[in-house]
Structures are given as structure tokens and as C-alpha cells.
C-alpha positions in Angstrom: 70.2 108.3 111.4 68.5 110.6 108.9 69.6 113.5 110.0 72.9 112.6 110.5 73.7 110.7 107.3 75.9 113.8 105.5 78.2 113.8 108.5 78.5 110.1 109.2 77.7 107.8 105.4 79.3 104.5 107.1 76.3 104.6 109.7 73.6 104.6 107.1 75.0 102.1 105.1 75.8 99.7 108.0 72.2 99.6 108.5 71.2 99.2 104.9 74.1 96.7 105.2 72.1 94.9 108.3 68.6 94.4 106.4 70.5 92.4 103.1 69.1 88.8 103.5 72.5 87.2 103.3 76.3 88.0 103.3 77.9 86.7 99.9 81.1 84.4 100.4 84.5 84.7 99.1 84.0 82.7 95.8 86.3 79.9 95.1 88.9 80.8 93.6 91.9 79.4 91.1 95.2 79.0 92.1 98.6 79.1 90.3 97.8 76.2 89.2 94.4 76.3 87.7 92.9 74.3 90.5 89.5 75.6 91.9 89.9 75.9 95.4 87.2 75.5 97.7 88.5 75.5 101.4 88.5 79.2 103.1 92.5 78.3 104.3 93.5 77.6 100.8 91.3 80.5 99.2 93.2 82.6 101.8 96.6 81.4 100.9 95.8 81.8 97.3 94.8 85.6 97.6 98.3 86.3 100.2 100.4 85.1 97.4 98.8 86.7 94.5 98.8 90.7 97.3 102.4 89.5 97.5 103.5 89.2 93.7 102.2 92.6 93.4 103.0 94.8 96.5 104.1 98.3 95.1 105.0 99.9 98.0 103.5 103.2 97.3 102.3 105.3 100.6 99.8 107.6 101.5 98.9 110.5 103.9 97.0 110.1 106.5 94.9 112.4 105.7 95.2 115.1 103.4 93.4 118.1 105.0 95.9 117.8 108.6 97.2 121.2 108.6 100.6 120.4 110.4 103.4 120.7 107.8 105.3 116.9 109.2 108.6 118.1 108.2 108.5 120.7 111.5 106.9 117.7 112.9 110.7 116.6 113.6 113.7 118.1 114.5 117.3 117.1 114.7 119.5 117.1 117.8 122.9 115.7 116.8 121.9 114.5 113.4 119.4 112.2 115.1 115.2 113.1 113.9 113.9 113.7 117.2 110.1 113.3 116.9 108.6 116.2 118.6 105.1 115.9 121.3 103.3 118.6 119.4 103.3 117.4 116.1 102.1 114.0 117.8 99.4 115.4 119.6 98.1 117.3 116.3 98.1 115.0 114.1 95.8 113.1 116.7 93.9 115.8 116.9 93.6 115.3 112.7 92.0 111.7 113.0 88.9 110.8 111.2 86.2 109.5 113.6 84.3 107.6 111.0 87.3 105.3 110.0 86.9 101.8 111.4 88.8 100.2 114.4 92.2 98.6 113.6 92.8 94.9 115.0 94.8 96.3 118.1 91.4 97.3 119.3 91.5 101.1 119.4 88.9 103.3 117.6 90.7 106.5 115.7 87.9 108.8 117.8 89.2 107.1 121.5 92.7 108.3 120.0 91.7 110.9 118.4 89.6 112.4 122.3 92.7 111.3 124.1 95.2 113.7 122.1 96.6 115.1 125.3 97.1 112.6 127.1 98.5 110.0 124.3 101.1 112.3 122.7 103.5 112.1 125.2 103.6 108.4 125.8 104.0 107.9 122.1 106.3 110.6 121.1 108.5 108.5 123.4 107.6 105.3 121.8 108.1 107.0 118.4 112.0 108.1 119.4 112.9 104.5 121.1 111.3 102.5 118.2 113.0 105.0 115.4 116.3 104.6 117.4 116.4 100.9 117.4 114.8 100.1 114.4 112.3 97.9 116.0 108.4 98.7 115.9 106.2 97.6 118.4 104.4 94.1 116.9 100.7 94.7 117.2 101.6 98.0 115.0 102.3 94.7 112.4 98.9 93.3 112.6 96.5 93.8 109.8 93.2 93.1 108.6 93.3 92.8 105.2 89.7 92.2 103.2 89.7 91.3 99.7 87.1 92.9 97.2 86.1 92.2 93.9 86.5 95.3 91.2 85.6 93.4 87.8 85.7 90.2 86.1 85.1 86.7 86.7 85.1 86.3 91.0 87.7 82.7 90.6 90.7 85.2 89.3 92.5 86.4 92.2 93.9 89.0 90.1 90.1 90.4 90.4 90.4 91.5 94.0 92.4 94.3 94.9 93.4 94.3 99.1 92.2 96.7 101.5 94.3 97.1 104.2 93.6 98.3 108.0 96.2 98.7 110.0 96.8 100.1 113.6 96.4 104.0 113.9 99.7 104.7 116.3 101.4 102.9 113.5 100.3 105.4 110.5 101.3 107.9 112.9 104.9 106.8 112.6 104.6 105.9 109.4 104.3 109.8 108.8 107.1 110.9 110.9 109.1 108.2 108.6 108.1 109.3 105.6 108.4 113.4 106.7 112.3 112.7 107.4 112.6 110.5 104.4 111.4 113.0 101.9 113.0 115.9 103.8 116.8 114.5 103.1 116.1 113.1 100.4 114.6 116.5 98.7 111.7 114.6 97.5 108.7 116.9 96.2 107.4 118.5 99.3 111.1 118.8 100.9 112.4 121.9 102.2 115.6 120.2 102.3 118.1 119.9 99.2 119.2 116.5 97.8 123.1 115.3 99.2 124.6 114.9 95.7 123.5 118.4 94.7 
């Protein structure tokens, strides 16, 4: 473990955290009516309400060091975007194997090692999802963990949500983002906006 700490810091911190005496549970929280909430389900509802109230919809890229230009991974046929199998394969090969397993139970390392086998079925699923506007239910699931930032632990605004979603969903989001930026002229886009 000591020799691989530079390449895999998660393993080191997992070991250290396992040796700690105890884990602190989420403290009591104040709800909107300034009542102290102690039950786990009520605390989850308070945090859910707060996180939903400040949601921004900001997106981030899957991995910045991936060499694939996503705009090249989606081509048009009869005015409809077509998600290319090669682009899916390249994104799968760019997955960070040190990331956590998603709620679907599939580890990114497995997806990366099976990139050649998964590229075709995933590209078909992505294409069907694009055409029908429906997303598999498993991709809608996320593990959301509240992380304390600063200040009093009773105030829900002192927590930030960290969300863990499935890897296939993140890849699909990248294709959608590339199509949007391609057709709207957002930064990084190669196309001119329709209104120019």
C-alpha cells in the first residue's frame, strides 16, 4: 500500500479511515420551522428540501484529460444526431478506475476493461434513449451524501451534496452536452448559433 499511495490515494485513506475509532453520524438539523430534527428520515427530508431549493443545473465534464473531442463523436444523419460506437468506446477507455462504484453496482474499472464489448450495446441504448426521450430507470438513481463545509452542524445550508450517479448515465450526459454545444454555439462549439 505504501508504494502505491501516489497512484491510488483512495486505498490509503480507506485504510486510515477504517482505523479510526468511530464514525460521526449526521448531527441534528434545523428544519424550515426552526425545529430540531433528530430522526434519520426527517434529517434526509430537511437536507433534500434544502438541496433542491439551491440546485443550479451546472454541468461538468466526465474527465478533462480524455483525448476525444465529443463533438466529433456525434454525427448527423437526416437532421438527427447519431452516437458513434467509437466515441462510446473512447469515453469508456477514459474512465477513472479509482472512482467509486455507482448505485447500479458496476465499478468504473469493469466498464473500462470491457470497453470494446460494451461500446456497441451502449451506443444502441444511447441512440434509442435519444430518439424516444426516455432514460433507463437505473440511470436516474444517485447516492447523495451531505458533506459538512463550515459553520454550525445544525444548519442545512452548511452542507453540500455530493452525488454519485451511474457511469453509463454520465457518458450519455456527455453526448447530450456535446450536441447542445454543437448546435447552440456555446464555447467549444464548432457550429454557429442559429440566430447568426
